[in-house]
C-alpha positions in Angstrom: 123.5 -96.3 -77.6 123.1 -96.2 -73.8 123.6 -92.7 -72.4 125.3 -92.1 -69.2 123.6 -89.9 -66.4 126.0 -87.0 -67.1 125.0 -87.2 -70.8 121.4 -87.3 -69.8 121.6 -84.2 -67.5 123.3 -82.2 -70.2 121.0 -82.6 -72.3 118.2 -81.8 -70.6 119.9 -78.7 -69.3 120.4 -77.7 -73.3 116.5 -78.8 -73.5 115.6 -76.5 -70.9 117.6 -73.5 -72.6 116.3 -74.0 -76.0 112.9 -73.9 -75.0 113.5 -70.6 -73.1 114.4 -69.5 -75.7 111.9 -70.4 -78.6 109.2 -69.2 -75.7 110.8 -66.2 -75.4 111.2 -65.9 -79.4 107.6 -66.8 -79.9 106.2 -63.8 -76.8 108.7 -61.3 -78.6 107.1 -62.2 -81.9 103.2 -61.8 -80.8 103.7 -59.0 -79.3 105.2 -57.6 -82.5 102.5 -59.0 -84.8 100.0 -57.7 -82.0 101.5 -54.3 -81.9 101.4 -54.1 -86.2 98.1 -54.9 -86.6 98.3 -58.1 -88.5 97.8 -61.0 -85.8 94.6 -62.8 -85.3 91.6 -60.7 -85.1 88.2 -61.3 -83.4 85.7 -62.0 -85.7 83.0 -59.2 -85.8 79.9 -60.4 -84.6 77.1 -60.7 -87.7 74.8 -57.9 -86.7 78.1 -55.6 -86.3 79.2 -56.6 -89.9 75.5 -56.2 -91.4 74.9 -52.8 -89.7 71.8 -51.1 -91.0 71.8 -48.3 -93.5 71.6 -44.8 -91.9 68.0 -44.0 -90.7 66.0 -41.7 -92.4 65.5 -38.2 -92.2 64.0 -37.3 -88.7 60.7 -36.5 -88.6 61.0 -33.0 -87.5 62.9 -32.1 -90.2 60.1 -33.5 -92.3 57.8 -31.5 -90.0 59.7 -28.4 -90.5 59.9 -28.5 -94.4 56.1 -28.9 -94.6 55.7 -25.9 -92.4 58.1 -23.9 -94.4 56.2 -25.0 -97.5 53.0 -24.1 -96.4 54.1 -20.6 -94.9 55.6 -19.8 -98.4 52.5 -20.8 -100.2 50.4 -19.0 -97.7 52.4 -15.5 -98.1 52.2 -16.1 -101.9 48.6 -16.1 -101.5 48.1 -13.2 -99.2 50.8 -11.2 -101.9 48.2 -12.1 -104.4 45.0 -10.9 -102.5 46.6 -7.5 -101.6 46.3 -7.2 -105.6 43.5 -8.8 -106.5 41.1 -9.3 -103.6 38.1 -10.2 -105.7 40.0 -12.4 -108.3 38.6 -10.9 -111.2 41.3 -8.3 -112.2 43.1 -9.7 -115.6 45.8 -8.0 -114.1 47.1 -9.7 -111.8 48.6 -13.0 -113.1 48.1 -14.9 -109.9 47.1 -18.9 -109.5 43.2 -19.1 -109.4 41.0 -22.1 -109.7 37.4 -21.1 -110.9 35.1 -24.1 -111.3 31.4 -22.9 -111.9 27.8 -24.1 -113.1 25.9 -22.3 -116.0 22.5 -23.1 -117.4 22.0 -21.4 -120.5 18.7 -20.9 -122.8 19.8 -20.4 -126.4 17.3 -18.2 -129.1 16.3 -21.6 -130.7 15.3 -23.3 -127.8 18.1 -25.2 -127.0 18.7 -25.7 -123.0 22.7 -26.0 -122.4 24.4 -27.1 -118.8 27.8 -26.8 -118.4 29.9 -27.8 -115.4 33.2 -26.1 -116.3 37.0 -25.9 -114.5 38.1 -22.5 -115.1 41.6 -20.9 -113.9 44.4 -19.0 -114.6 48.3 -19.3 -114.3 50.8 -16.9 -113.5 54.0 -17.7 -115.5 55.4 -14.5 -114.4 54.1 -10.7 -113.3 54.0 -10.1 -117.2 52.6 -13.1 -118.5 49.8 -15.1 -117.6 47.3 -18.1 -118.9 43.6 -18.5 -118.4 41.7 -21.8 -119.4 38.3 -23.2 -119.5 37.7 -26.5 -119.9 33.8 -27.7 -120.0 34.5 -31.3 -118.3 30.7 -31.9 -118.1 27.8 -30.2 -121.0 24.4 -31.3 -121.7 22.3 -30.0 -124.9 18.9 -30.9 -124.5 17.1 -30.3 -128.0 13.7 -31.4 -127.3 12.5 -27.9 -127.6 14.0 -27.0 -130.4 11.9 -26.7 -133.5 11.8 -28.6 -136.3 14.5 -31.2 -134.9 14.2 -34.4 -136.8 12.7 -36.7 -134.4 15.3 -39.7 -135.7 17.8 -37.9 -133.6 18.7 -38.2 -129.7 16.8 -35.3 -128.0 19.7 -34.7 -125.9 23.5 -34.9 -126.1 26.0 -35.2 -122.6 29.7 -35.1 -123.0 32.4 -32.9 -122.7 32.5 -29.2 -124.6 34.9 -27.5 -126.6 38.1 -26.0 -124.4 39.7 -23.0 -124.5 43.1 -21.0 -123.8 43.9 -17.7 -123.5 47.4 -15.6 -123.1 47.8 -12.2 -121.9 50.9 -10.2 -121.9 51.6 -6.9 -119.7 54.2 -5.2 -121.2 55.7 -2.9 -118.8 56.3 0.1 -121.5 52.0 0.1 -121.9 51.8 0.8 -118.4 50.0 4.3 -117.8 49.2 6.4 -114.9 46.2 9.1 -114.2 44.0 11.0 -112.1 45.5 13.2 -109.5 49.3 12.7 -109.0 49.0 9.6 -111.0 47.6 7.5 -107.9 45.5 5.8 -110.4 47.3 3.1 -113.2 45.9 1.4 -116.3 47.7 -1.4 -118.6 46.8 -2.1 -122.2 47.6 -6.1 -122.9 48.1 -8.0 -125.7 47.5 -11.9 -126.3 45.5 -14.4 -128.2 43.0 -17.2 -127.4 42.5 -20.4 -128.9 39.3 -22.7 -129.0 40.0 -26.3 -129.7 37.3 -29.0 -130.7 38.0 -31.1 -127.6 34.1 -32.0 -127.4 33.0 -35.7 -127.5 30.0 -35.5 -129.7 29.4 -33.3 -132.8 26.4 -31.5 -131.2 28.8 -30.1 -128.5 31.5 -29.3 -130.7 32.3 -26.2 -133.0 34.4 -28.7 -134.9 36.7 -25.6 -135.7 40.0 -24.2 -134.4 39.5 -20.8 -133.6 42.4 -18.3 -132.8 41.5 -14.9 -131.8 44.4 -12.1 -130.7 43.3 -9.8 -128.2 43.8 -6.4 -127.1 43.2 -5.4 -123.8 42.9 -2.0 -121.7 42.7 -2.4 -117.8 42.3 0.9 -115.6 41.5 1.8 -112.1 38.1 3.6 -111.0 37.6 5.4 -108.2 36.2 3.9 -104.8 38.7 1.0 -105.5 36.5 -0.4 -108.6 38.6 -1.1 -112.0 37.6 -1.3 -115.6 38.4 -4.1 -117.8 38.0 -4.0 -121.9 39.0 -7.4 -123.7 38.3 -7.0 -127.5 38.9 -10.4 -129.5 39.2 -10.9 -133.3 38.4 -14.4 -133.7 38.3 -16.6 -136.8 38.7 -20.1 -137.7 42.4 -21.6 -138.3 41.0 -25.0 -139.1 37.5 -26.7 -139.2 35.7 -29.5 -140.9 33.0 -29.8 -143.2 30.5 -29.3 -140.4 31.2 -26.3 -139.5 30.4 -22.8 -140.8 33.1 -20.3 -141.3 33.8 -17.8 -138.4 34.9 -14.7 -138.6 33.7 -12.3 -135.9 34.6 -9.7 -133.4 34.1 -10.6 -129.7 34.0 -8.0 -126.8 34.6 -9.1 -123.0 33.5 -5.8 -121.0 33.1 -5.7 -117.4 33.3 -3.3 -114.4 34.3 -4.2 -110.6 32.9 -2.3 -107.9 33.2 -3.2 -104.1 30.0 -2.4 -102.1 31.4 -3.4 -98.4 35.1 -3.5 -97.1 36.4 -7.0 -96.8 36.5 -8.5 -92.8 33.6 -8.4 -91.2 30.5 -11.2 -91.5 29.0 -8.6 -94.0 31.8 -7.2 -95.6 33.6 -8.0 -99.0 30.4 -7.8 -101.6 30.8 -6.6 -104.5 29.2 -6.0 -108.0 30.6 -6.9 -111.8 28.4 -6.3 -114.4 29.8 -7.6 -117.8 28.6 -7.1 -121.5 29.7 -9.0 -124.2 28.8 -7.8 -127.6 29.6 -9.6 -130.9 29.2 -8.6 -134.6 29.3 -11.5 -137.0 31.1 -10.3 -140.0 30.0 -13.3 -142.5 26.1 -13.0 -141.3 26.5 -9.2 -140.7 24.4 -9.8 -137.3 25.2 -8.2 -134.1 23.7 -9.3 -130.9 24.8 -8.3 -127.4 24.7 -10.3 -123.7 25.1 -8.6 -120.5 25.3 -10.5 -116.9 25.6 -9.1 -113.5 27.5 -10.9 -111.1 27.0 -10.5 -107.3 29.8 -12.0 -105.0 31.3 -12.2 -101.5 34.7 -12.4 -100.1 34.2 -15.4 -97.7 37.5 -15.1 -96.7 40.8 -13.9 -98.1 41.8 -15.7 -101.2 38.2 -17.6 -101.5 35.4 -16.0 -103.3 31.8 -17.0 -104.0 29.6 -15.8 -106.5 25.9 -15.4 -108.5 25.4 -14.5 -112.1 22.4 -14.1 -113.9 22.6 -12.9 -117.6 20.3 -12.2 -120.5 20.5 -11.5 -123.9 19.6 -8.6 -125.9 18.7 -8.5 -129.8 19.7 -11.6 -130.3 19.4 -12.5 -133.9 21.5 -15.6 -134.7 19.8 -19.0 -133.4 22.8 -20.0 -131.0 22.5 -16.8 -129.3 22.0 -16.6 -125.6 18.1 -15.6 -124.1 19.3 -16.2 -120.8 21.5 -18.0 -118.5 22.5 -18.4 -114.6 26.0 -19.1 -113.5 27.4 -20.3 -109.8 30.9 -20.2 -108.9 33.7 -20.5 -106.4 37.1 -18.7 -106.9 40.4 -19.5 -104.7 44.0 -18.6 -104.8 46.5 -21.1 -104.4 
C-alpha cells in the first residue's frame, strides 16, 4: 500500500530517534564493558606470552660464593697449620693428603717398589682416620735364593690396604712441665688391614685387626714424641696365609731444626723406630728410619726418609728402604 508524504516523514523521524537511542545504548554498554574488563582485549604478542624463565644466578653472585668458599678453606688450612706445621703430629686430626714412593729391600732378596696414597681425614677434633692405599706395587723375586724358575720373577699390581682410626678422649689429656705448659694425650683406636692386592704374590691373604694404645707428648724446643703400640692378629685368612700374632711399635720423635718462614727455614728431623715381636715364631725385629723434612710453604711439606733394619730375623724383614713423599693440608 503506497505511503503518503506525511507518513514517510513520520517514519523517517521515528527511525532517526531509534537509531539515536540504539547508538547511545551501544556506546553506554561498551563503556561499561570496558570499565569491567570484560570486553575484547588485544591479543598479547607471542613473544610476550612466552616469556623466557628468569635468568640464572648472576655471575657476580657465583664469584662471591667461590671466593667465600676459598676463604673458608684457607682459614681451615691456616688453623690446621698452627697446630701441626710439619703434618706429622698424630694428635692433629686434620685433612691431609700424603702420597709417597718407597723402595725396600727384604732379607730374602726381594726388592719391593711402592707408590702409595696415604692421608688423614678428621671427623672431629677427637676422632680421625688414617688410610694407606698401595695403588702401585712391584715385587722383584729374581734375587731370591731357591725361587722356582717356573714362576714369574716379579709381580706388579695393587697391594693390601689398611685403615687406622684414633680417638683422643678429653679425659685422657694431661699437662706437665713448668705451670703445665706442655701437654700430652693418651689415645686409643684400631687398625684394619684388608687383602686388596690384585695378585697373591703381593698379598697377605688375611684380614688383620689391631687394637692401638698411643701416647703423644710435647717435648722441649717445639718438638713432640709419639709412641703407637699395636697388637696385630688375623681376624680372617686364607690357607695361603700364616698365622699372625705379633706386637708392632711405631715410635717417632719430631724436632724442628730451623724456624719456618725464610727460604732456609722449616727444616725438621723425624727419626722413627719400629720394634716388632712375632709371638708365633718367637722372633724380634727392629727397623729405624730418619726423615728429613722441609716446609716448602705453610701446609705443604716435602721429605726424604732412608731406613735400615737391625737384627732382621724373618725372611720378610726389611734390611733397607728409601722413601720420598709430600704432605699437604686441604
